[in-house]
N, C-alpha and C positions, 0 to 999 in steps of 0.2 A: 643934675642930670639923671642921678640915680632915680629920683622921685619922678622925673618925667618918664622914665622908661617904666617904673612900677604902673603909672596911670595909663600907658599906652597900651601895657599887658593887659591890665584890668578891662580896659575897651576892646581889645582885641577879643579876650576871651567871650565877654558880652555878647560881642558881635557874631562870634562863631556858634555860640548857643543858640541865639537869634536864628541864624542862618542855617543851621542843622534843622532847627523845626520846620522851616521853610521848606528846606530841599525834601523834608521827609512828606513833608503835605503835597508838594508839587508830584513826587514819585508816586505817592500812595493814590492822590488823585488821577493821574493819567492811568494807572493799573487799574483803578475802578472803572474808568471810562473806558477803557480796552477790553473790559472783561464783562460788565454788566450795561445793560441796556434801560437808558431813562431813570437813573437813580436820582433822588432828591435828596436835599440837607436831613429832612426828616427821616429818611430811612438810615441813612449814613450814623447820624446822631443815636436813634434807636438803636441801631447794630453794637454801636461802640459801648453803648450803657450797658446793656445787657450781657448775660452769659453767652458765651461762643461754644461751650461744650457741645460736641456732637457736628461741629463744623466739618464738612468733606476736607479730608488731607490734600487734596488736591488744590484747594484754595490756600492752605497753609504754605504748601509749596509754591505756589506761583505768586503769593505774595511776598514769599521770601525773596523769591529770584527778581521779580519784577519791580519789587518797592523797597524792600530792607536793604537788599546788597548795593543796587545803585544808589541808596542815598550815602552809604559807606563811603562807597567808592568817591562821590562827588564831595563829600565833607572832608574826605582826606586831601583831596586836591584844592578846596577852599582854605584849608589849613595852610598848607604849602604857598598859596599865593597870597593870603592876606598878612603873612609874617614879612613877603618880600616887596610888598608895595606901600604906597602912603596911607597914612591913617585915614586921610580924607576919602580917597579912592574906596577904600574898604567900606566906609558908611555909606558912600553912592550904592557900591554892589549890593549891600545888605537891603538898603530901600528898596532898590530894583527888584530883589528876589523878593522882596514882602508884597511889592505892588504885583508883580507877576502871578505870586501865590493866590492873593484876593480875587485878580481877575479869572485865574483859572476855575478856582471854586465858584465863582459867581456865573461863569460860562458854561461850566459842566452841569453845575448842580443848583443855580439858582439861590446863590448866597444872600444876595441882596434882596430878593423877595421874600426868603425865610427869614431875615432880620427884621425885614418892616412888614410883617405879615399885620393885616388890619385886626381890628376888633370889630365884632358884631353882635347881633342876637339872634342869626340867622339860624343856629342848630336851635337854641331855646324855644325859638317860636313857630319851629315846624317838627319838633321832637314830640312824638304822642307815646305816651308811658301807656304800657298796661299795667291795671292793676292786678295783682297776681290774686288777691282775697277773691274780686270780682270773679276773675277768670277760673279759679278753681271751683266756686260756687256755681257757676255756669255749666260746667262740664263734667263735675265731680261724679254724677250719676248716668253718665254716658257708658251705655253697655258697648263692649266692644270696641274700645279704643284702638285707633288704626296704629300699627308700629311704623318707626321710621327708620330707613336706611339711608344716611347720607354719604356720599364718596366723593371726596374732594381730590380731583387728579390733579397731580402738580403741572403746572405751567402748560394747561391743555386749552388751546384756543382754536377757533372754528378756520382760521387760515390754513389748517393742515388738512383740508378737505375742499376737493375739487366741486362739490356741491355748493359750497360758499362762491367759489368763483364764478360758476354759472350764474348763480343770484346776481353777483354785481356785473356781471355782462349784460342780463338781462334787463336789470334797471336801467345800466348806461344806455342800453339800445332803445329802451323807450322814450328815454329822455333827450337822445340824440337828435340832431337834424339828418331828416329823410334824405336829404340831397347831398350829404356826405357819402362818397362811396368808401365805407371801413368797415373791417370786420368789427365785431362786438368784442373780440379779445384785445384788438388792438387798441380800441376805444376805452376799455374799463381797465384804466391803469389803475386798480384798486387792490387785487389779490392775486398778481401773477407770480406763480413760484416756479422754481425750477424742479422740486422733487415731485409735483403732482399729489395724488392722493395716498395720504398718510393714515387716514382714520376712517376707512370705509365702514367698518362696523359700528362704530359710534356715530357715524353720520346717518346711518341709515336706520340706528336705535332711536336719534333723537327725530327723525321724520316720520317714523311708524308711532312714535308717542307724542308726548306735549313737548313743544321747542318755543320758546319765547326768542324771537327774532329781530334783528334790525334791518332784515329784506324782508320780501315777499315770500321767500322760501326759508332755508335752512340757514341759520345764522347764530347770533349769539348775544351777549350783555357787555355794556361798556364799562371799562375800568376808569372810576374815577379817582381822583386824588386821596392819597394814602390807604390804598387798598390793594398795592402792587407789590407786595410781598406776603409770604405764606400767613403770619400769624396776623398781618393787617387784612387778609382776604378772609380769614377764619372770623375775626372780630367783626369785619363787614356783614360776613354770612349770617351769624350768630347773635349779632346785637344791634344791626342795622345801623351802625355810625362807622366813621372814619377811625382810624389809629394815628390822631393827632398827638404827638410828643415834643414838649417844649422841657426841655432840663432845665431851663431859665426859672420854672415855677416852682415854687415852695412844695406842691403837691408830690412833686417826682424825686424830692430829697430822700424821701422814705420808700420809693417804689421799689427796693429791692428786698423789702418785706414781703411776705407770703401773700399779695392779694394783687389782683390785675382787674381793674374796673370794676371794683367790687360792689361800687353804688348802681353799675347799670343792670338793666334787666334784659337778659338775653334769652334765647330760646329754650336752651337747656334750664334754666330758671323756671320758665313756665310750665316745661314738660314734668319737671320734678314736683311742681306743686299737684300735678296729677298722677304720681307716683310712677312715673316712668324712670325704668333704668337706664341710666345716660352710660355710654360705653365708648371710649374713644380708642382705636387701635390704631397704632403707626409703626413702621418700620424704621424710623429715625428717631432722635433724642427729643424727648418732651422738653429737656432742659433748655435747648436752643432757643433763643429769645424769648424765654421764661413763659415757654407755653403752658408748662407743668403750673405754673401760677394762676394763669387764666382758668384753666380745667378746674382746679381747686376752687378758684373763687366762684365757679359757675355749676357746682354739682355735676362735674363729669369724671367719672373713673377712667383711668386712662393705663394703658398696657403698651409700652413702648420698646426700643431696641434693647433698653438696658435690663427690663423687666423679662425679656423673652431669653436675653442673655443668661440671666441669674437663674432662670428656670432649666437653663441647660437645652431649650429648644431652638436656639440658634447656634452656630458657632463662628469662629472671626472668618473661616474659609467660607462661610455660606454668601459672602458678599465679596464684590470685585474690591481689591485692593485698590485699584484707581478710581473707585468711585465710593468713596467713604460715607455716605449720608446714612447708611444703615442697610438691612437686608431687602431682599427682592420682593417685588410687589406680589408675586405667585404665591410665595409663602405667607404673606401678609392675608392674602384672600383664604388660604386652606386655614389659617388660626380664625378667621371670621366665619368660616363654615362650622367650626367647633364651636365658637361662641354662640353663634344663632341656634345652633341645636339645642343648647341650654337654655337661652332666652327664651325660645319660643315656646318653651314648656312651662314656664314660669307663669304665675297668674298676672301679674302687672304686665303692662305692655313695655315695649323697649324702644329705645332711641340709639342706634348703632351707627356711629361716625367713624369714617376709614379715611386715612390721608396716606395717599400714594408718593412714592420717591421715584421710580425708575427714570420718569422723564425729567428729572432735575438735570439742568446744564450743569458744565458744558459738554459732556458727552452722553449723559446719561446712562443707564444700565440696560444692556441688551441679555434677555434671559435665555437659557438656553432651551428653553422650550419652543422658541422662535427661530424660524430661518432669517439669515440675512437678505434682507432688500436690495440695500445699496452696497457695491462693493467697495471695501474700505482700502484697495491697494492705491494709492497715491503718494506721490512725492512732496506733495502740498500738505503740510500738517493741518492747518486751518480745514482744507476740504475734506481730510480724513475726520477730524472733530466735528464736522458739519453732518458728515454721512453718519458716523456713528451717533447723532444724536437723532437724526431721522429714523435710524434703525430701532431706536429705544422708542420713538413714538409710536411708530408701527407695530412694535413688539406690546406696548401697552393696550393698543386698540384691541389686540386679539385677548390679551390676558383677561381684561375689565370686562369685555363682551362676554367671553366663556362664564366667568363669575355671575353676571347677571343673568345669562342664559340657565346656571343652574339654581339662581333664587326663583326664577319662575316655576320652577319644577317641585317647589317646597310647599309643604300644606300652609304654611303662615302667609303665603304671598298673597294670597287674596285679600287680608286684611294688613298689608303692608305698603305704605308707599316708598318706592326708591328714587331718589334724585341723585343725577350724577352732575357735577360741576367742577368747571377748571376753577382752579384758586386763583390765579391771574395770569397775563400774559407772559410769555418766555421771556427770560432776561437775556436769552443769549444774543450777543452781538453777532451781527452777520448772518443770522438765519432767515430774518425776513425782512430786511432793511429796505427793500424796494416796495412795500405794502403799506399803504397809508392809512386805511381803516382795518382794525383788527379786533376782533371780538372774542369772549370768553364763551367756552363751550355750556351748555346746559341741557338737560333733558329730564322731564318728570315721567316718570313711569307707574302706572297705576294708582294717579290721584284720586283723591275725592275731595274736589273742590267744593266750597260752599255755594259756589254760584254755578247754574247751568255755563258750559262752556261755550263761548261764542269764538269761533277760529280766527275773526278778523280781529281780535283784541291780542292775538298772539304774535301778528306780523307788522312789520316797518313800525317797530315801538324802541323807545329808548330806554332800558333798564340798567340799573347797577347794582352792586352788592346789597344795598340797604332795603331795595324792592324785593329782591330775592326773598329777603327774611321774610315778608309777608306772605309770601307764596310758600315757603315752607311749613308756615303752621296754618295756612289755608287748605292746601293739600292733603291735611290731615282730616279735614273736615271742620278745624276750628275758625269760624269766620273771622278773618282779620284783614280789614280795608287798609288801617294804618298801624305801624309798629315803629317806633324810632323814628329815623328819618325815611324809611321806607313807605311807599303808597302800592297797594296791590293793583296792577295793572289792569285786572278782570273788572274793576268798578271805576278806576278813575286815572286822570294822568298822572304821571310821576314828576318829582320836582325836576328832574332831569329834562322832562320834555316840555316842562312850565319855563324852566330858567333858560335852558340850553346846557350843551356839556360844559364847555368851557366856564361860564359863568356859575355854573353849580358847583364845577370842582373846586373853585377859588372860594366861593363862601363857605363850603365845609371846612375849608383850612382855617377859615379866621378865628382869633382868639376868643375864646367863650368863657366867662366864668362859670356858665352852666354845665358845659361841657367838663372843665376841671373838676367840678363838684363829682362827677361820676366815678373819678379813681380815687375818691374819699372812702374810708373802711365804712361799709355798712353795718352798723351794730346788730 
């Protein structure tokens, strides 16, 4: 009898360990689904595997209350229940929890699709490598190489503009049945928002300069697979490839060393061969998701939150305690002005990259320099949170456009290409849920493309991050028709236009030995 009791105890302990992990995964999955929009298994595993240093304290508190605490409570209840019911029922309950856990992971994050990712040669077949030596020889004697200022705006999408709404309405009106008596606004169930215009300055800036658009007017670029969070977007724009991450592969067992896509050729590598000074400024932590390793692997010097704190240029009170991603963007742009005054006096050309944080969900950061557009007085927490985020976006619109206005007054402006890009679509759940088609903001200011610009090539196009990679180089006067998975839309159809959005997004996630080789250390 004693032996049976020990067996039963051992079995119960094993089941409870199994149940605890099941409960924790379920609670964590529900927390992610309630706080993040359109998250994939690729993104979850990537963030779990990499350093989280610098993560906003809001998310730590929220995860603790929304996932860890409920898991502990439910586990205590499970212990109480399992020791009072028949062992067979305990086994059935454990299996049920397991089945529900797997089903939830599949429903919310596409677990089965992730596990069963196909293998193909699509990336290898379409990857266009740029030979650094040839590129250097072609342009090394070029006088007055153009400078680059690349501004990556956190979660900036065209959905925040009523100009985008008008474009959607006009397109829908043209395609609608003339016999139907309905207003364009009601017909165009594409970009209807309750908050109206949030980015008037950025919208006008894009329209007044060069804007690649999915519509016949102001619009944006498409977010394809594995470009939907900041480091993935940086890789997409800089290297022309998605951030596919498979921890099952041997390549990633040593990923925590100091390299990141080391064998991939990126824009900064190309500019480095032409003696550009590559500098990244960011108000957040460079260590979060190993951005520091990416910058180090691709010839980019970086100054981040910890650099400025160590230099005593920012103090803890300089950023909102409820928004702990870093210091405010207005200060980041002041630092950028100081850097530009130095960089512009040097003999070598410069490439300055800026990464903003004020518009990071869930609430964003509202700078003291901005007036509150939306009243936060509400008894509904979600409504207050949404309005705070909308205020942060509207504030960012002012701060960014003021910085660009300053740039236009500088002596170096004439020989500088300025590119403003959203990094990805917002992840905030409930912000734009009623909108079917969403696109990422882009504006090319003072570019010098290698080809005479035909405005017809800018509109009604399907571009993604990789195609922008070609445009960044081409806007500096370096003719780039293809680069990595990107195709310059000024010269040809993009791969997304050839294959379609959904098929293209699937093809770039396929397993590829060629893609895996890009992670290997380049001696």
